[in-house]
Phi, psi and omega in degrees: 000317179295322179295316179298320180296317180296317179296321180294317178298318180298310181294327181293315183287324179289335184267015180296138178290151181278111179214157179280141177297328181296341179294314178293310185291328177298320178292317184287316182290326175111080168275087188237170179216134176286355175296338176298336181256018174095172178227149184282130180227152173271114183254129184239134175249146181225161179275189183295333181273358180092001180285137181289127178261302182216162178213152179197157180259123182227148170275124186254122175249114178236008175077000180286152182225158178291137181294340183271357180292155188267011175250159185280121177299146178093347178281136180206136185242138180299332183289349179283349186268109181224142168288130182265140185049056182297143185297331180288354170253328188266334179277077186293319186296319177294319188281311189259335190257311189296128181085008178230158176291124177208172184246142177231136183233156179228143179192181177229142180279186184294340178262016177065024175269127181290152176214160176234144179233129177240134183224136177220144173259115184227153176270111186299113169054032179056038181245020181056043177235078180293136181219156170268119171264128184232136177235126175253118182262117178226168183294335180277353180136189181252144176240132186232130178219156172251138178235142183291150180262135176232122181292343182261352183225114180280133182281141179254159178297322181298319180292325178294311180295327177295322177294336178266015178062034175235102187237346180247135185229149170273324173224131182294148180295142176232147185279141178259124182262342187291127182293339181294345180299337181297324178298315183291320180291327175296322176296321179297320181292327181293348176288349178290346179131158182283149175274352178248156188226152172233124182241141175276148175229114184246126179265129182233127176280166180296129177092353179284130187242351182236158180290330178298320179293318182292318182287346182270002178287117182288319182227163177253173181279177179295321179294327177292321179294322176296323179295318177297320179295329177289323182294316184190205183243148178281124180239153176275126186289321184293121181085004180292131184251001178273196178296128187254347176059034178084002179274153181280122180250017181240315190241007178060031179282344179246026181106169183261335183225163175205177179253131185220147174205168173236127180232115179046047176090354180260123172280132183232125174248129180261130173269095185270127185299321182283350178260345177280159183304136179249138180236122178289332182282331183261103182292332182277349178050061185299323182296323178287319180293333181298327180269305184291324179292342178256014174268139179291325183238135179227133173267129177249112177265110185250129176279166176107171180279168180295332183282345181286171183301127185270157178287146173230141180301333180292349176288340183260127178270088179209128176268358185258324181286124182251342185226131176239132175249111181270121183243131174235141179250133179252112182290332185296315180245012176053053183230162176244139175247138185238142175218136185242131173245125178234133176304141193299339180280351180285128177298161179298141177214154182252185357282152177293149181290144175291166179235113358284160184278057183243132183240117175267337176270111187292325180292321176295322178297316179300313179299314181298314183295314182295318178295320179297318182289320178296314177298324180295317179293321176297319179294324180297328180295346177270356177289156181305325182302318183265323184295324179292322177295319180294321178294320178296318179295317180295319178298317180296317181294318181294317180293321179295317179294322178297316179294328178288329186271326187297326176300338180268015184301322184258014181253031173068014178270326181253142177286124184276357179284133177270140177052045178290162175300146182296315182234078184284149173281135182280142174297157182299325184293333183247012185294318180296318179296321180291320178296322177294320179294319179294321179297318177294323179299313181290320180301313180293321180296319179291324176295320177295322180295317179294318181297319179296322179292317178297324180290344179091013181256028183281124175279076184236167178235166180289136183293332185250022181297330183291340180282345187278335184203160177266123180281147184292339182268006177297134185256166180239145177291128182253317180209122182268146176051054179283118191274352190258156172279131183266130177264309177199170181196168173202154181287140172230095188063233176267004178261178181226124176266117191238132172266120184233179176289346179258007182116193181262123184241146172255120187242138172230158187300117174076006183245157177298144180287152181245126179285128180252312175232150179278180188284356175288339178263104182262101181267127181257344183202137182210156172222129175257114181248092187294320183294334179260002180057043185231145166238119178252134184214147174248129187248154171056196178220164175069218187292333183275002180292139179216162171255125181247146175231132180233155169274130178298327180295325178289320177297319179296323180295320178297320179292321184291315186270347181057033182292314182197161170253115188295147175245181179300325184281344178275358185249018182295329180282353183260005182278135174278135181294152174069010180257009181296134179086010182289143179243357182194148172212162179215149176239159176285142187276335182246099183279109178261261181276338183206156173268130180245136178233130174247122183249130180259122175238100189056242182259018178250144176245128176254125177263120182235138181232159174228119180295136182282133179233125182304333182284357179285349180293159186282088173235159183297324181291319181291325180297329180279331187271335185280143173293161184293316182266129180265011185300320183294344181279351180261146180227140178282133183256297182202170178241135181238132181259136176247168180282334181216160176295135180284146176262325180228138176225142177214134177269131181246121182278131173280165183293330181264332181075008183268289181230020183243015174285148185227162174235124175264123180237148178237130175198163184054245180237034188206158167251132178239154172251131182243130177283121181298328185282318186254340183081003180286145185246143182224138182289125178261312182203134176254134183265120179270084179201150179292317179239132182242126174251095180288130182253304185194160168229103188261126179275127175236155186231111182256112183054038178087349180262140186282146173216165183228136170260106182268118184243123179204146183049235178265003193255142167232120185237135178260128176232128177275132184238119177270163182298164177297133182237106181067033178094350180230146180283145177267095181263107186237143175272123181240173179294341181275347177293137181209167173214155177214170183243136172284156176282340180216146182293119179276157171258348177206146179229133181238131178256120176225085189309131014270011186253155169230127188246130176254129181252123174247187182290344182211021179201158172238119180253122187247124179230175178263141183292321190289335183220355179076010182287142180282136175239335180197145172229128181235136177266124182231108183298135177051056184278137174221120175287128185260311181207149181209009181294326176240251172293156183264124177242138176216160181247137182212163181263132172253108183264134178236122182260132184285332182217132182255004184263135178233147178286163180295329178293321178295322180293318181292330180289345180265014184286353179296140181297340183282349181241130175304140181293168184300326181285348180259355181286167185295141175246096188261161175300141183279150178228156181288340181280151179273162179079199184234133181242128180245127178230137177268122180244153173259134180236158184227131171252110182297135179298323183297330177290322184284316185279349173075016175214163188286132172255129185292113183217152173296148182270333185270150177283151179291340180255179185293153179298150182216164177246125181253126175242139180256108181288148175239157183293327184257345182080004181246131179281128180275144178255146177300143178246126178263151181237152178222162178277091183250006176254135176280167179298323180293320179292325176298320179293327177295317177297318181297322180294324178290316182289332178298323179296322177293321178299318185273000178073031184261002181279144179280325184284151181292154180281127181293158181285159184293327181297319178292327180293324182290338182270349182292146176269157178292140174286147179298141183283134181277159181282152183284160180285121182296339181291338181278357179091152179283119181257133182301132178226107175241169183293346180252005187247330198258137177221337196292319180296318178297320181297314185286328173296323177296319179297314185292331182272349182258006181291334184280004173284160177293159186291347179271002181258163180283124181293350183259359186293320181297322179300323180290325183289327187281347181259132175251162182235077179293136180199154176282352180265127183290338178238102192246112180270098183235167180245133174241173181301121174068354180211162170253141178237131175247134181256105176257106182254000000 
């Protein structure tokens, strides 16, 4: 077996395809262009005589691409389509706070502006990861962060506000005990925007150039009717009880029918021009313009060939509409072509259009269009026109609420203790009184949650959305039950070279690990450069730290021949001179003419280079001609002195590579840029915070120009950096510079364009590079990022609990607010063994899935072929279950009226026990009322029936439990992937098998 493994490793390493290392790193670091999201143009409309009528500046997205780009035109992946900042992740108060015991505080900052703070201790996604979720409500908006939970250290309000950069107060925060505060805070959260949308649909015939002509079309063509049927379903307005989007549902004053749909929990009403009232006397069709002209987003369906006169946004007289989606239908190939116009103040939003922007799959087109429009309206709310109005409204609401509460400061409503513990233990004398207050607090919160859901403003997602598509961040099991502690690692082909407490191991999927170095060699940092036949490593700590360089071919030979396992003493010839005492090093990510290494020794930087030689590639002739030790191929260039030892270093390549290369270093409270040629330092960014946790400075290259993603504390900021000009860098703030905040402080950040991933101790937060918008959050217990230079490898714990049953005494003993309740504890897969077994597994997220294009890689594993079987607890394979909206609004209200009685404690019959509730089967779903109209129900659209069944079945839980927990338990996520990052209603569930 060992011989076969060695031979396999040998053949695998010798058979590596010839590729540049910069190819992998270029994809990961982000060779991107904002041209994918359009360019700003001045658009002018004219009448039939050629006279200019109106003009405006819009960003035009037509899916065209530069011929020189390195990706294949026409490629488009379904996984690129994501809702940005989805409400089921961003509406924290509804999701984590409402209906649960939590704390709310009131205070004023140093400028006498009132603020509110809400804190809850919740178990993230039933994964036994208790965290503090905190929301700071201020006039400028809301700030949300997660803080780790420690059973031995109680978190204080002061420490939370300090983490939110709020440390000076005019009045210290005091706790609000009144349960009615939940209503007001829910209103504050609803100012972030509606979860439902209304979009305009304007029909334009071929040759129509003015809005009066377009709005005067009484009927549409057959292709337009098919397009409307694709968007949604025709519903009768009179008596409609769903989201109406401003249309009259009583007297038919806005027409008799409309188009309606539900997409991933969002109700959407379309204002169709041909369905709105038409007036022969009114040429301007004011009634139609009143609705469509006041929509933020409008779809324009234009007839005619591509060569005919195209639509321009300036043809429409509307100061409110910011986004136009131009749709053309081609009868010859039954396809739709899409073009997007966005007012120039609208921030970038995705998904980017494919090239060419032609869709032959109508369902994919529908999904793409709806996601694009939803993301577009959310982005428009960030423009000054809308954001200033929202800030004024939020400021007014906060001040009004503050004035209502402060007179009751001395009437036992507010806690007069300053900086009290977030979740204090109650004294025995007042415990009963406190439990009664908490029960009333939870009762009112759950009633508000149900009322919000009935109203249709629930920030929820479809429970089975994960079955519809494979997400790019889905991981694969790489190594099960890995027993060693991982220090660092890097990819070697399809294998992983890992530094552990037992030495350096070479691991491949499903195969026994191969010892490469023994445990006397403690490597703290490494890079595997296959194209250069190099392994670079930093060993030990303190004075004994050194930088070592090895030939991969020599390491491979040792593995192949089994001659020896190298120790620390066998590597004396591999030490680079002058690197003694180094505590950090960095290499350039794009290897052009030379490899550059910057080594940090206290506050000194050593620049070392290796001249690139074409014969260094992995060929049989070069392996025979090169000496074993590559130390002599490196040369010392210069030494640069800094004021302090660097914490983070990144090499930034200049466009010429001559004298414009830079080094980004982080220390103290700042990021600096250092000129490699002169050693001069320039301030890039100063961090205004008492404590700075530097995470990373990631170099990205936009259209060949360098930029940096500066990550520290909760912040990630993009800064565009131009080449050195006359000895100094041109650091300029541009319209493309942006910053965003992570929900939790990461310890590592990985850029895999178009995504940027933040790794914390128990979660992966995935956002988009171009705008920082959130697309997914996954909870991963005991997460450790292992390697990310190429494919992403991480280590996580898979917990299996032998018994899920707890006695009533155990449940009652957990009623303390400092401990998650029994219904909030982890619900893990059952095993036949008793007790709890914890195993650390290695998982892999392929880079090619994230970057959306093919990375040239060998297909075969370095070890022998194997068969992997995934055991299940029952031995029966589960099939995906699809859900549809089969309940009418009236039936939903009937269910809500019954469950409301249970919430308020008005039922005569006793409440069943939780154990019995968990064993109950779901009742068959009833058919919808035909009078309400046929509503489109696809596997990616429907959530409300599933949500309400979950609500109705979770009423028999105690009032201190989450009403949505049962819904999460009843849904399973079958997948061929052992680590499946999926989204369920109100929670995310990760399956670690």
